[in-house]
SEKE-315115 format. One record per residue (C-alpha): residue number from 1; y, x, z. Coordinates in steps of 0.5 Angstrom, whole numbers, always signed. Layout:
- NUM Y X Z;
...
This chain:
- 1 +0 +0 +0;
- 2 +7 +3 -2;
- 3 +13 +3 +2;
- 4 +16 -2 -3;
- 5 +10 -7 +0;
- 6 +10 -5 +6;
- 7 +17 -8 +6;
- 8 +15 -14 +3;
- 9 +11 -16 +7;
- 10 +15 -14 +13;
- 11 +21 -18 +11;
- 12 +17 -25 +9;
- 13 +13 -24 +16;
- 14 +21 -24 +18;
- 15 +23 -30 +15;
- 16 +17 -34 +16;
- 17 +19 -33 +23;
- 18 +26 -35 +22;
- 19 +25 -41 +19;
- 20 +20 -43 +25;
- 21 +26 -41 +30;
- 22 +31 -46 +25;
- 23 +31 -53 +23;
- 24 +34 -50 +16;
- 25 +36 -44 +13;
- 26 +40 -43 +6;
- 27 +38 -38 +1;
- 28 +45 -35 +2;
- 29 +44 -34 +10;
- 30 +37 -30 +10;
- 31 +39 -26 +4;
- 32 +46 -24 +8;
- 33 +41 -22 +14;
- 34 +36 -19 +11;
- 35 +40 -15 +6;
- 36 +37 -18 -1;
- 37 +39 -22 -7;
- 38 +39 -30 -7;
- 39 +33 -28 -13;
- 40 +29 -24 -8;
- 41 +30 -30 -3;
- 42 +27 -34 -9;
- 43 +21 -31 -11;
- 44 +20 -29 -3;
- 45 +20 -37 +0;
- 46 +16 -38 -7;
- 47 +10 -33 -5;
- 48 +10 -36 +2;
- 49 +8 -43 -1;
- 50 +3 -40 -5;
- 51 +0 -38 +0;
- 52 +0 -44 +4;
- 53 +6 -44 +8;
- 54 +9 -52 +8;
- 55 +16 -50 +6;
- 56 +20 -56 +5;
- 57 +27 -55 +0;
- 58 +33 -60 +2;
- 59 +37 -61 -5;
- 60 +44 -58 -3;
- 61 +41 -55 +4;
- 62 +37 -50 +4;
- 63 +30 -49 +8;
- 64 +25 -52 +13;
- 65 +18 -51 +15;
- 66 +14 -58 +16;
- 67 +15 -61 +23;
- 68 +9 -59 +27;
- 69 +7 -52 +23;
- 70 +8 -47 +28;
- 71 +6 -39 +27;
- 72 +0 -38 +31;
- 73 +2 -34 +36;
- 74 -3 -28 +39;
- 75 -5 -29 +47;
- 76 -4 -25 +52;
- 77 -8 -24 +59;
- 78 -4 -22 +65;
- 79 -7 -15 +66;
- 80 -6 -14 +58;
- 81 +2 -17 +59;
- 82 +3 -13 +65;
- 83 +0 -7 +62;
- 84 +6 -7 +55;
- 85 +10 -8 +60;
- 86 +9 -2 +64;
- 87 +9 +1 +58;
- 88 +16 -1 +57;
- 89 +19 +2 +63;
- 90 +16 +9 +61;
- 91 +18 +9 +53;
- 92 +25 +6 +57;
- 93 +26 +14 +58;
- 94 +23 +16 +52;
- 95 +29 +22 +50;
- 96 +28 +19 +42;
- 97 +33 +13 +42;
- 98 +29 +10 +36;
- 99 +23 +9 +38;
- 100 +27 +6 +45;
- 101 +30 +1 +39;
- 102 +23 +0 +36;
- 103 +20 -2 +42;
- 104 +25 -6 +44;
- 105 +24 -11 +38;
- 106 +17 -10 +39;
- 107 +17 -12 +46;
- 108 +22 -18 +45;
- 109 +17 -21 +40;
- 110 +11 -20 +45;
- 111 +14 -24 +51;
- 112 +17 -30 +46;
- 113 +9 -32 +46;
- 114 +8 -31 +53;
- 115 +6 -37 +57;
- 116 +12 -40 +63;
- 117 +8 -37 +68;
- 118 +6 -30 +65;
- 119 +13 -29 +63;
- 120 +15 -32 +70;
- 121 +12 -26 +73;
- 122 +13 -20 +68;
- 123 +20 -21 +69;
- 124 +18 -20 +77;
- 125 +15 -14 +74;
- 126 +20 -12 +71;
- 127 +25 -10 +76;
- 128 +19 -7 +81;
- 129 +17 -1 +77;
- 130 +21 +5 +76;
- 131 +21 +12 +72;
- 132 +24 +18 +72;
- 133 +26 +22 +67;
- 134 +24 +29 +67;
- 135 +32 +29 +65;
- 136 +36 +23 +67;
- 137 +38 +20 +60;
- 138 +37 +25 +55;
- 139 +38 +23 +48;
- 140 +35 +29 +45;
- 141 +33 +26 +38;
- 142 +33 +20 +33;
- 143 +28 +21 +28;
- 144 +20 +19 +31;
- 145 +19 +13 +27;
- 146 +22 +17 +21;
- 147 +17 +22 +22;
- 148 +11 +16 +24;
- 149 +13 +13 +18;
- 150 +12 +19 +13;
- 151 +6 +21 +17;
- 152 +2 +15 +15;
- 153 +5 +15 +9;
- 154 +2 +23 +7;
- 155 +10 +24 +5;
- 156 +14 +31 +5;
- 157 +19 +31 +9;
- 158 +25 +36 +9;
- 159 +28 +38 +16;
- 160 +34 +42 +17;
- 161 +31 +46 +24;
- 162 +34 +50 +29;
- 163 +29 +55 +31;
- 164 +28 +55 +39;
- 165 +26 +63 +39;
- 166 +30 +67 +34;
- 167 +36 +62 +34;
- 168 +36 +61 +26;
- 169 +37 +55 +23;
- 170 +31 +54 +16;
- 171 +31 +49 +11;
- 172 +24 +46 +11;
- 173 +19 +42 +7;
- 174 +14 +41 +12;
- 175 +7 +36 +11;
- 176 +8 +32 +18;
- 177 +0 +32 +22;
- 178 +0 +30 +29;
- 179 +5 +29 +35;
- 180 +4 +32 +41;
- 181 +8 +29 +48;
- 182 +8 +30 +55;
- 183 +12 +28 +61;
- 184 +16 +34 +61;
- 185 +18 +36 +55;
- 186 +20 +33 +48;
- 187 +16 +30 +43;
- 188 +14 +35 +38;
- 189 +12 +34 +30;
- 190 +4 +38 +28;
- 191 +7 +40 +22;
- 192 +5 +44 +16;
- 193 +10 +48 +14;
- 194 +10 +50 +6;
- 195 +16 +55 +8;
- 196 +10 +59 +13;
- 197 +4 +57 +9;
- 198 +2 +55 +16;
- 199 +1 +50 +21;
- 200 +7 +50 +26;
- 201 +9 +46 +31;
- 202 +17 +43 +31;
- 203 +21 +41 +37;
- 204 +25 +34 +36;
- 205 +31 +36 +39;
- 206 +31 +42 +35;
- 207 +31 +38 +29;
- 208 +39 +36 +26;
- 209 +36 +33 +20;
- 210 +30 +30 +16;
- 211 +30 +26 +10;
- 212 +23 +23 +7;
- 213 +22 +25 +0;
- 214 +18 +22 -6;
- 215 +12 +28 -5;
- 216 +6 +26 -2;
- 217 +0 +30 +0;
- 218 -7 +31 +2;
- 219 -10 +29 +7;
- 220 -11 +35 +13;
- 221 -18 +36 +15;
- 222 -15 +39 +21;
- 223 -17 +35 +27;
- 224 -12 +35 +33;
- 225 -17 +37 +37;
- 226 -18 +43 +34;
- 227 -11 +45 +32;
- 228 -10 +44 +40;
- 229 -15 +49 +42;
- 230 -13 +54 +36;
- 231 -6 +53 +40;
- 232 -8 +55 +47;
- 233 -10 +60 +44;
- 234 -3 +64 +39;
- 235 +1 +59 +40;
- 236 +5 +59 +34;
- 237 +13 +58 +34;
- 238 +16 +55 +27;
């Protein structure tokens, strides 16, 4: 599945969610919200209709869902909800702002489908959990989600990197392989560096710029376990 397909599926899901939360929506409103053309919204609505979603077109007014139609919610047990809320407190102390933004959007959607009794307990738990960050309020990167997308799509990243060991700034083309994190450290990206012709570990707080380019690479045969085992013996700086 390419990036365009992924974006469209995400938009279709979001349109369906919007239609469920509003009595009526115009194509112009949807186009503005998702930053696409009105014609694109027309096509998206047709796709949803062909998939069996009962969308009614009201002349001169907009779109609405058949009364009573609902997206089947994902049901969570109380223990599962508590686990998600606990992780939320950890993520909110993350050093990467892109991760915080993405998780906040996801957890809000999850909270919306919880039962009222579970919501009450979740709200209580939210106020009774505290996580102490290694460095309070230290946002040191904003590239984690871009890196995750490139990693799972096998896309090359162009980065500008400041080496901690040599205190120099270099431009690299890298093949993202894995992400590494401990509660005492910042996020690090393990990647094959085309400049060094070897695997290197890049600290996200040292990445000045990052851009995903339209160049693919073959999946790595190396496993994360084998890399980390080798890292213990011979750590290689970027």
